[in-house]
C-alpha positions as CSV (number, residue, x, y, z in Angstrom):
1,X,-66.8,19.2,-35.4
2,X,-63.4,20.7,-34.7
3,X,-62.6,23.5,-36.9
4,X,-60.0,22.8,-39.7
5,X,-57.3,25.4,-40.3
6,X,-55.1,24.0,-43.0
7,X,-52.2,23.9,-43.6
8,X,-51.6,24.3,-39.8
9,X,-52.7,21.9,-37.2
10,X,-56.2,21.6,-35.8
11,X,-55.7,24.0,-32.9
12,X,-58.5,22.6,-30.8
13,X,-57.5,19.1,-31.7
14,X,-54.2,19.8,-29.9
15,X,-55.5,22.0,-27.1
16,X,-58.6,20.1,-26.1
17,X,-60.3,16.8,-26.2
18,X,-63.6,18.3,-27.2
19,X,-65.0,15.4,-29.1
20,X,-62.5,12.7,-28.1
21,X,-63.3,10.9,-25.0
22,X,-60.8,10.8,-22.2
23,X,-58.9,7.6,-21.7
24,X,-59.9,5.5,-18.8
25,X,-57.0,3.7,-17.3
26,X,-59.1,0.8,-16.2
27,X,-57.3,-2.4,-17.5
28,X,-58.9,-3.6,-20.7
29,X,-57.2,-6.6,-22.2
30,X,-59.2,-6.8,-25.4
31,X,-61.4,-4.7,-27.6
32,X,-65.0,-4.9,-26.5
33,X,-67.4,-5.9,-29.2
34,X,-71.2,-6.5,-29.3
35,X,-72.7,-9.7,-30.6
36,X,-72.9,-8.3,-34.2
37,X,-69.2,-8.1,-34.4
38,X,-69.4,-4.4,-34.8
39,X,-69.0,-1.5,-32.4
40,X,-66.6,-1.6,-29.5
41,X,-64.0,0.6,-27.8
42,X,-60.4,1.4,-28.5
43,X,-58.1,2.9,-25.8
44,X,-55.1,4.8,-26.9
45,X,-52.3,6.5,-24.9
46,X,-48.7,7.6,-25.4
47,X,-46.8,10.4,-27.2
48,X,-48.1,14.0,-27.0
49,X,-46.3,14.6,-30.3
50,X,-48.3,11.9,-32.1
51,X,-51.5,12.7,-30.2
52,X,-52.8,15.4,-32.6
53,X,-52.5,12.9,-35.5
54,X,-54.3,10.1,-33.8
55,X,-56.9,12.5,-32.3
56,X,-57.7,13.9,-35.7
57,X,-58.0,10.3,-37.1
58,X,-60.3,9.3,-34.2
59,X,-62.5,12.3,-34.8
60,X,-63.0,11.6,-38.5
61,X,-63.3,7.9,-37.9
62,X,-66.2,8.6,-35.5
63,X,-68.0,10.3,-38.4
64,X,-68.0,7.0,-40.4
65,X,-67.9,4.5,-37.6
66,X,-70.0,6.0,-34.8
67,X,-70.5,2.5,-33.3
68,X,-66.8,2.5,-32.2
69,X,-65.7,4.6,-29.2
70,X,-62.1,5.8,-29.5
71,X,-60.5,7.2,-26.3
72,X,-57.3,9.1,-26.9
73,X,-55.0,10.5,-24.2
74,X,-51.3,11.4,-23.8
75,X,-48.9,10.5,-21.0
76,X,-45.7,10.5,-23.1
77,X,-44.2,7.7,-25.2
78,X,-42.7,5.8,-22.3
79,X,-45.9,6.1,-20.2
80,X,-48.0,5.0,-23.1
81,X,-45.9,2.0,-23.9
82,X,-45.9,1.0,-20.2
83,X,-49.7,0.7,-20.1
84,X,-49.7,-0.9,-23.6
85,X,-47.3,-3.6,-22.5
86,X,-49.4,-4.1,-19.4
87,X,-52.4,-4.9,-21.7
88,X,-54.3,-1.8,-20.6
89,X,-54.5,-0.1,-24.0
90,X,-55.0,-1.2,-27.6
91,X,-52.7,1.2,-29.4
92,X,-49.8,3.3,-28.3
93,X,-48.6,6.6,-29.9
94,X,-44.8,6.9,-29.9
95,X,-42.3,9.6,-31.1
96,X,-39.4,7.1,-31.0
97,X,-39.1,3.4,-31.8
98,X,-40.0,1.0,-29.0
99,X,-37.0,-0.1,-27.0
100,X,-35.9,-3.6,-26.1
101,X,-36.7,-3.3,-22.4
102,X,-40.2,-2.2,-23.4
103,X,-40.5,-5.3,-25.7
104,X,-39.3,-7.4,-22.8
105,X,-42.0,-5.9,-20.5
106,X,-44.6,-6.7,-23.2
107,X,-43.3,-10.3,-23.4
108,X,-43.5,-10.7,-19.6
109,X,-47.3,-10.0,-20.0
110,X,-47.7,-12.4,-22.9
111,X,-47.6,-9.7,-25.5
112,X,-45.2,-11.1,-28.2
113,X,-46.9,-9.8,-31.3
114,X,-46.2,-6.0,-31.2
115,X,-46.8,-4.4,-34.6
116,X,-45.0,-1.1,-35.4
117,X,-46.5,1.3,-38.0
118,X,-44.9,4.5,-39.0
119,X,-47.5,7.3,-39.6
120,X,-45.5,10.5,-40.3
121,X,-42.4,12.6,-39.8
122,X,-41.6,15.3,-37.4
123,X,-39.0,18.1,-37.3
124,X,-38.3,18.4,-33.6
125,X,-38.2,22.2,-33.1
126,X,-36.0,24.2,-30.8
127,X,-37.7,27.5,-29.9
128,X,-36.9,30.8,-28.1
129,X,-39.0,33.8,-27.2
130,X,-39.9,35.9,-30.4
131,X,-38.0,38.9,-29.0
132,X,-34.8,36.9,-29.0
133,X,-32.7,38.5,-31.8
134,X,-29.4,36.6,-31.3
135,X,-30.1,32.8,-31.2
136,X,-31.1,32.5,-34.8
137,X,-29.0,29.3,-35.4
138,X,-27.4,27.0,-32.9
139,X,-25.0,24.1,-33.5
140,X,-25.5,20.7,-32.0
141,X,-22.6,21.4,-29.7
142,X,-24.2,24.7,-28.5
143,X,-27.5,22.9,-27.9
144,X,-25.6,20.2,-26.0
145,X,-23.9,22.9,-23.8
146,X,-27.3,24.5,-23.1
147,X,-29.2,21.3,-22.1
148,X,-26.5,19.1,-20.5
149,X,-26.2,18.8,-16.8
150,X,-23.8,21.4,-15.5
151,X,-24.0,23.3,-18.8
152,X,-24.3,27.0,-19.6
153,X,-26.2,29.0,-17.1
154,X,-26.1,32.3,-19.1
155,X,-26.5,32.9,-22.8
156,X,-23.1,34.5,-22.9
157,X,-21.5,31.2,-22.0
158,X,-23.0,29.7,-25.2
159,X,-21.6,32.5,-27.4
160,X,-19.6,35.5,-26.3
161,X,-21.7,37.7,-28.6
162,X,-24.9,36.7,-26.7
163,X,-26.2,38.8,-23.8
164,X,-25.2,38.0,-20.2
165,X,-28.7,36.8,-19.3
166,X,-29.7,33.6,-17.5
167,X,-31.1,30.8,-19.7
168,X,-34.6,29.6,-18.8
169,X,-35.1,26.0,-20.0
170,X,-38.4,24.3,-21.1
171,X,-38.5,20.7,-22.2
172,X,-40.7,17.5,-22.2
173,X,-40.8,15.2,-19.2
174,X,-38.7,12.1,-19.0
175,X,-41.6,9.9,-20.1
176,X,-41.7,11.7,-23.4
177,X,-40.2,10.1,-26.5
178,X,-39.3,13.6,-27.6
179,X,-37.1,13.9,-24.5
180,X,-35.5,10.5,-25.2
181,X,-34.9,11.5,-28.8
182,X,-33.3,14.8,-27.8
183,X,-31.0,13.1,-25.3
184,X,-29.7,10.7,-28.0
185,X,-29.5,13.3,-30.8
186,X,-28.0,16.2,-28.8
187,X,-26.8,15.1,-25.3
188,X,-25.3,11.7,-26.0
189,X,-24.2,12.4,-29.5
190,X,-21.7,14.9,-28.3
191,X,-20.7,13.2,-25.0
192,X,-22.0,9.7,-24.2
193,X,-21.3,10.3,-20.5
194,X,-23.4,13.5,-20.3
195,X,-27.0,13.7,-19.1
196,X,-29.9,16.1,-19.8
197,X,-30.1,18.7,-17.1
198,X,-33.1,18.8,-14.8
199,X,-33.2,22.4,-13.5
200,X,-35.7,23.7,-16.0
201,X,-39.5,23.4,-16.5
202,X,-40.5,20.0,-17.7
203,X,-44.0,18.9,-18.8
204,X,-45.6,16.0,-20.8
205,X,-48.0,18.6,-22.2
206,X,-46.4,20.6,-25.0
207,X,-49.0,23.3,-24.7
208,X,-47.6,24.1,-21.2
209,X,-44.1,24.4,-22.7
210,X,-45.3,26.6,-25.5
211,X,-46.9,29.0,-23.0
212,X,-43.7,29.0,-20.9
213,X,-41.4,29.8,-23.7
214,X,-43.7,32.4,-25.1
215,X,-43.9,34.2,-21.8
216,X,-40.2,34.2,-20.9
217,X,-37.7,36.4,-22.7
218,X,-34.7,34.3,-21.7
219,X,-36.3,31.0,-22.7
220,X,-35.3,28.1,-24.9
221,X,-37.1,24.8,-25.3
222,X,-38.1,22.1,-27.7
223,X,-41.0,19.9,-28.8
224,X,-42.8,18.7,-31.9
225,X,-43.2,20.8,-35.1
226,X,-47.0,20.8,-35.1
227,X,-47.2,22.4,-31.6
228,X,-44.7,25.1,-32.8
229,X,-46.9,25.9,-35.8
230,X,-50.0,26.0,-33.5
231,X,-48.3,28.6,-31.3
232,X,-48.2,31.1,-34.2
233,X,-46.2,34.2,-33.5
234,X,-45.7,33.5,-29.8
235,X,-42.5,31.5,-30.5
236,X,-39.5,31.7,-32.7
237,X,-37.9,28.6,-34.3
238,X,-34.2,28.2,-34.1
239,X,-32.3,26.8,-37.1
240,X,-29.9,23.9,-36.3
241,X,-26.4,23.4,-37.7
242,X,-25.5,19.8,-37.7
243,X,-22.2,20.4,-39.4
244,X,-23.4,21.3,-42.9
245,X,-24.8,24.8,-42.2
246,X,-28.0,26.2,-40.6
247,X,-31.2,24.4,-41.5
248,X,-34.6,25.6,-40.3
249,X,-37.3,23.1,-39.3
250,X,-39.9,22.8,-42.1
251,X,-42.0,20.2,-44.1
252,X,-39.3,20.0,-46.8
253,X,-36.3,19.8,-44.5
254,X,-37.9,17.0,-42.5
255,X,-38.9,15.1,-45.6
256,X,-35.5,15.3,-47.2
257,X,-33.7,14.7,-43.9
258,X,-31.6,17.9,-44.2
259,X,-32.9,19.2,-40.8
260,X,-30.7,17.5,-38.2
261,X,-33.6,16.8,-35.8
262,X,-36.1,15.2,-38.2
263,X,-37.5,11.9,-37.0
264,X,-40.2,9.3,-37.7
265,X,-43.5,9.0,-35.7
266,X,-45.1,5.7,-34.9
267,X,-48.1,3.9,-33.5
268,X,-48.0,0.4,-31.9
269,X,-50.6,-2.3,-31.6
270,X,-50.8,-6.1,-31.5
271,X,-51.2,-8.4,-34.4
272,X,-53.6,-10.5,-32.5
273,X,-55.9,-7.6,-32.1
274,X,-56.3,-7.4,-35.9
275,X,-57.2,-11.0,-36.5
276,X,-60.2,-11.6,-34.3
277,X,-62.9,-11.1,-36.9
278,X,-63.6,-9.1,-40.1
279,X,-65.4,-6.3,-38.3
280,X,-62.7,-5.9,-35.7
281,X,-62.9,-2.2,-34.6
282,X,-59.1,-2.0,-34.3
283,X,-58.6,-3.3,-37.8
284,X,-61.2,-0.9,-39.1
285,X,-59.5,2.0,-37.3
286,X,-56.0,1.2,-38.6
287,X,-57.2,0.8,-42.1
288,X,-58.9,4.2,-41.8
289,X,-55.8,5.7,-40.2
290,X,-53.5,4.7,-43.0
291,X,-56.0,5.5,-45.8
292,X,-56.3,9.1,-44.4
293,X,-52.8,9.6,-43.0
294,X,-51.5,11.6,-45.9
295,X,-54.1,14.3,-45.5
296,X,-54.5,14.3,-41.7
297,X,-50.8,14.2,-40.8
298,X,-50.3,17.3,-42.9
299,X,-53.4,19.0,-41.6
300,X,-52.3,18.8,-38.0
301,X,-48.9,20.2,-38.9
302,X,-46.5,17.2,-39.4
303,X,-44.9,15.8,-42.6
304,X,-46.8,13.0,-44.5
305,X,-44.9,9.9,-45.4
306,X,-43.6,9.4,-49.0
307,X,-46.0,7.2,-51.0
308,X,-43.7,4.2,-51.0
309,X,-43.1,4.4,-47.2
310,X,-46.9,4.7,-46.7
311,X,-47.5,1.6,-48.9
312,X,-45.0,-0.3,-46.8
313,X,-47.1,0.5,-43.6
314,X,-50.4,-0.4,-45.3
315,X,-48.8,-3.8,-46.3
316,X,-48.4,-4.6,-42.7
317,X,-52.1,-4.8,-42.1
318,X,-53.2,-6.2,-45.5
319,X,-52.9,-9.8,-44.3
320,X,-55.7,-9.1,-41.8
321,X,-58.1,-7.3,-44.1
322,X,-61.2,-9.2,-45.2
């Protein structure tokens, strides 16, 4: 079993796939079941942000449903929804809502019954090297200037009191829902015509970004709150001023919405995959996911849904439960 280290994330659950099988990208249009109606296989891809939650659920689900094989991987929200809409996976992790062009792609492949389920909350975290003693709080406008195309090359261009040192950027790849969210919340919010710069280090793997930021004294980057917590003392979180003062990323500030970069986290599946038969492995998995979401979301380092919001998500699968 993977070691549990509450209240932080399961570090090995984020850094390795020790007990979760790697996703095969072979096209699988439906869940495979044996003649008893039990067993089967569930293929999951998508957001690296949501990955630790789903991987933890898959691990614990295996302990009670060892007849079901759950394969979890991450290629980014966009990449995961692409293969989901092609019918190659059964569930897709997403750190942003599905977009209309993605729904259209699903429809083109006969997938017209996409089901959205919110599983938690995140405080997208901006980080610098722990030796950085000047960028304690940045405004939305300053973050925009740092990450926009043609923006600040040196820290002193962000604030005259900052040192005249080059800025080293680390950020998720363009298939990432975290990247998409940041573009909308920071880049486009200040200037709709602006674009995210591309001259930094990009990766769909947040662990690569964490290592990069932690090893570069001039660095700044961003990714999900759980990965920041998992990094321990190797990174320093930056508070964000959205116009009402500096707010640090935390469980409380994400839950009450005071942190400007708090956001919902989702999983997507198909309604038709829940209605095949009472022992459907996808239905069993989703029921287990939501029944254990409060504990597991917090355990891996994100913010659990309020009780009323969680009940709304559970109500979405209740019609299919035996």
